[in-house]
N, C-alpha and C positions, 0 to 999 in steps of 0.2 A: 509546652515544647521546652524541652531542655536546649538551653545553648550551647555553645560548641566549646566557650569555657567550662561548664558545670560538666559537661561528659568527660573531657580530659584532665579535671580535675583528680578523679580517681588512680589515673596512671600517673599522673605527676606525683602523687604520696606514694606509690607503690616503687617507682624510681628513686626518689627521695632515699625510702625504708631502705633498697637495697644497696644505696649507697652510703649510708650511715653505719650497717651491717658489716661492709666491707671492711672501713676507711678505720670506725672506731670501736669495732670490738675486742680487737686484739686485746690482750693481757700485756700486762708490758713485762721485758723482763725480769725478773727480781734481782738483787743487788746479791746477793749470796743464796746457795743454796744449803742444806744440811748433806754432810758428806756421810753421815751417819745412818742416810737413810737404807731402806731394803730396793737397792738398787739392780738390776742384769748385769752380773760382769761379763764380757765376752773377752779380756783375759788379751791375747795377743792378736785378737782379729777372729772375725767368722768365718772367713773364706777361708776353703781350701787353696794352698800356692797352686794346687795343678788343674784346679778350675778357672782360676784367672789365667786373662786371654793376655796376650803378648804385644806388641807393638812393630811394626814393619814398615820401612820406608824404603822406598824403592826410586833411585839414583836415575832417571831416565834421559833420554836428549833431550835437549833443550831447544826452543822455536822461539822464535821473534811474536810477541802476540799482539797483531795490529787492529785488534776488536774496538771498534771506537769508544768505549768508553776507560778503557787503557789509554789509547793514545790522545782524550781529553785531559786524560789527568796530567800527562806528562807533558801537552803542549807539542804545538806543531813542528817545531825545531828541536825537539829532543827526540831522542829515540825511543823506540816502544820496550817495555820491563820485556824482558827473557822468562820465559815459564817452563818448567817441565810437561813433557809431553804423558796424556795417559794409559791404563794398562786395565785389563780384566784379570780378574782372580777366582779361578775355581777350585773346588776341594779336590781330596784327594779322588774320589771317586767319579769327578771330572763334572760335577755342578757348576754353575755357575754363582758366583758368593755374590760378588759387587764388582761395579767399574769404578775405577780410581781416576778423576780426571789428572791429578796429582798438579792440582794448581785453583786458587781461589775463583769465585768467578768477578768478584770485587773487584774492579780495577785497584792496582795499587804498583810498586814496586818490584823488582826480581825476586822470585819468591824459591826459598828451600823446598824441596819436593816432600809433599803432605805425607805426614805420621797417618796409621788406619791403625784402628785397635781390632783385632784376629784373637778367635777363640787357637789355644795349641794345637797344630796339626800342622800336615805338612799342605802344601798350596800349589797348583802351577802357576803361574804368571806368564801371560802374553800380552808383550806388548804391543800400543796399538800402531804405533810411527814404521811402516816397512823400512822406513830410510836408516833406522839404525842397525840392519844389519843382524837382530838379533832375535831368536824366534822364542818361545815358549821354553821353560827353565823352570824348574823344583826348588823352592824355598820351604823350609823349616820353621816355624814357630814356636819357642818354648815359652810357657807359663812365666808373667812377669818379667819377660825379658826385650832388648829391644833388637830386633835384627834389620839389618841395615843390608841392600845390593848396590852396588853399581854395575850397570849395567854393560858401560863400556870398558867392567874389569873382568867379563864374564871370555873364559878360556871355553872355546869350541871343541868338546872332543871327536874325535872318530871314532865311530861306533865300533863295539868289536869285533873282530877277522870270523866271518861264519865259520861254523864248524864245518869240514868235508867230510 
């Protein structure tokens, strides 16, 4: 009858071999390469700028974050960090794209609004915080461009007069 040690030995060899392959088998980087080699040339890039997405930053109302992790980070005598409230993003057809919490979930100090990458297009933004007084609004994300919106600066325009 095989002892436990004898039964586990093949597993140990397998684990040791896998570790050796993962750690020791990568070739060192060469000190120099031959620039005359036949390498593909992508010129100024291979992504059409119209395919590249843009970045959206929405500055939403802020609130004190009293979550236990943040409070413990700052200590009981310190004020809690201030974080931006979240929002939902919908595409031009009204389909949900994603929810943006607009702050990290890890304990930290005051944070700027979150930057999100989106494909170029027109998006409807719906703030989470009804106290902001701001309902949904449209924003256009251009290719390779940073679009910044401050909810507090949005002017609500009255609807056009009805045709009689």
